[in-house]
N, C-alpha and C positions, 0 to 999 in steps of 0.2 A: 418571129421565135412563138413556141406553145407556152403560151402566159404558165400554164400549170408544170412547165418542165421543172424538174429539180437540180436546181445549179449549183454546185458545193464549191466555195473557194476554200482554199486550204492554205495557210500562212504557217511553214514549216520554221520554227526561231528557236534555236538552242540556247542555253547559256552562254557554253563556253566558245571561245574565238581568241587565236593566238596572235592574228597581226592587229586587229583592234578588241582588246579586252573589253567585254561586256557591248560588243558591238550592236546589237537589236535596241539595245536602250539610250545608245548615245543620241546627246540632244541635238537637233539639227532645227535651226528658227523658230525653237521654244517648245518643240516637243520629241519625245522619241522615237529613235528611227523607223520603228515598227510600227508606230500609229499611221503613217502617211501609207502603207498598204492597206492596212485594215480598214481606213474610212475611203482608200480609193473603193475597195470590195463593197462596202457597203451603198458605197453611192453607184454602183454599178447596176443598172436597171435589171439585168440579164440574171445577176446571182441572187438566189433566193437563201443562201446560207453563207455564213463566215464564220470558219475556225480556224483557231491558232493552235497549232500543235509544238507543245514547248515540255522542256524538263525543268524550267525556271520558274519559282514563284513569284520574281520581279516581273517576269517579262508576262505570265499570266495575268499578275495583277494591271498592268498596262495595257495588255489587250481586252481585257473586263471595262478597264474606263473608258476605252473608245469603242466599245460595242461590240466586242467579238465574242463568239465562245471560245472556251479552252477544252483539250482533250490534254490532259497529262501524258508526258513521253517517258518512257521509262530510260535509266542513264545509259542502257545496253546500245541503245539506240539514239542516242546523241552524243555520241565520242568523234573524235577527229574522224574515224574512217567509217563512221556510219554515213548511210546515202540517204539521198532525201527520197529515194523509191522506197525505202523502209519506212520511212516517217510516214510517207503517204501511205501506204499498206496499213501501218497499223493503225492511223488516223479512220480509216476506211473501215477497219475491222472492229473498232471501238464501236463507232455508230451504228452500225448493223449488230451488232452482238446486243447492245442496251438499247436501241429503239427499234430496230429491224429498218433502219433509214438505208436506203440505196440509193445516190443521187443519178440522174441519167447523165450529166456532165462534171468533169471536177475542174474547175480553175486552179492551177497550181502557180503561187505567186509566191515571189522570194521578196523579203524585206529588205534586203541589199538595194532594190532599184526602186527608189522612192519618186522617182521622177515619170513615171507611166501618169495618165489620166484614168480617170471612171470611165470616159469616154471610149476609150483604146481597149479596155477589157471587154467591153460590149461589143466592139468591132470585129474584135479577135472571136468571138462565141459566135458572131453572125458569120465570120470568114470560114469557120470549119464548119456550118448547118449549109450555109450555102454552098459550100463545094463538096457536101456529102464525105467531108473526112473524118476519120477515125479520132486523130491528134494532130496538135497544131504547136507551133513555136514562134515566139517573137524574134525580130532579128534586126539588127541595125546595118546600114550599110557597110560595106568595105571598097574602097578602091586604090589600085595599084598593084603591082606585081609581088606575089607572095613567096616565099622562101623559106625553108625549113631545113634547122640544123639537123646534121645527120654524122654519124660516122664517119669522120673524114673530111668535114667541109659541109657546104651546104648544097641544097637541090629546090630548083625550083617547083611551085605546086600549081600555078595555075597559066602558066606560057612556057613557051620556048625561047629564049633568049637569041636563038639564031634567027626567029621571025617576031620579033617583039612588033605585037599588035599597037595600033593608035588606043587610047584611053578608051575611047566611045565605043570600040570594037572588039574589047576586051568581055570575056565572059560573065556574066553575074553570077559573083559569088556572096554566100549570105552565111553571116556569122550568129549565132545563137546572142543574145543579148541577157539571157538569163531573166527577164520581167515578165513574161506571160506564157503561161502554158496551158493548154485544153487537152482534155484527153477522156474518151469514154472509159468508164472503170474498166471493163474486159481489157483494155490493152493493157493496165498496168497490172492486174490480176493476172493474164495469160501471159505476158510477155516480161514481166517484172521489170518494166519500163516506162518512162512518162511517153515515149514516141514509138509508134509502131501501126501498122496496116497502112492505109492511106492517110498520107502526112502533108497538112497544110502548112502557109506560112504565113506571119502576118508583121510586115514593115512598119519598123519603126524610126524617126529620127536621131541621127548620131546623139544629139544632146538628152534627147529621152532615155536614149540605152546606155546614160553610165551609170555605173554600179559604186555603192561604198563598200570596197574589199580592202585599201590600203588607208595607211593616217590622212595620206596627203590627198585623198579622195573627199575627205568631210569637208573642207572650206569651198571646194569647188561645188560640190551637190547643194550645199547650203544655198551659193550663191545662186544658183540655178533656181532652186525652189523658190527662192526670193523674188528673183526676177520672171520666173516662168510659170510660178505656179503660187503667186501672191494670194490668191483665194484661199488657198491652204492654209498659210501662215495667217490671213485674217481672220478667219474662221475661228481657228483657236483662241488667236489675242481677244476677240470680241466675246468667249463663252465669259 
């Protein structure tokens, strides 16, 4: 990768959350949830700048404490119906208007995915560049036969029940795990979406794909942080 490339990591983190109140500041293994994503972005050698977009003063303080810049987000872009794309567009617009700053690539990281590694961020960026893609999403594995509820019953999505294949012969289905997105700024600006143009994928293990979305996720993710990422817990406790 060109060492002078400007790769901006953006972490949108609003203050409101219904399923888990104050979710982005929930303590996990001794530090707030958002701290893991900020630290991973800062440790990624491909990332040259880390910015948190938030409407919350408390989240802004935590972001600063762990080494990120902060772009304040207006309340109208932080409600339950506001999209991540709107927050990303706002952040890019503020940086361009304020500094004339335009990144070559944007790495969009969700704070609810603390089990990624900094090296995986670097590998995702390298994948996009190697495949000459315009955008990329990380995905977790999915196995088995998938059905969807529909009006009047259920319908199969990835196989014909009358011709059930062996598991190893089934087509590969990819599920976005919400952990890492990488895109060129034009994709977001012209398409209004984080994904577009030529799309690449970055595969991650199932345990690295877990997110903190519901209260029951907290003890599971905390256990995995302590067992799969002890260096993050240790780094914090040794400060």
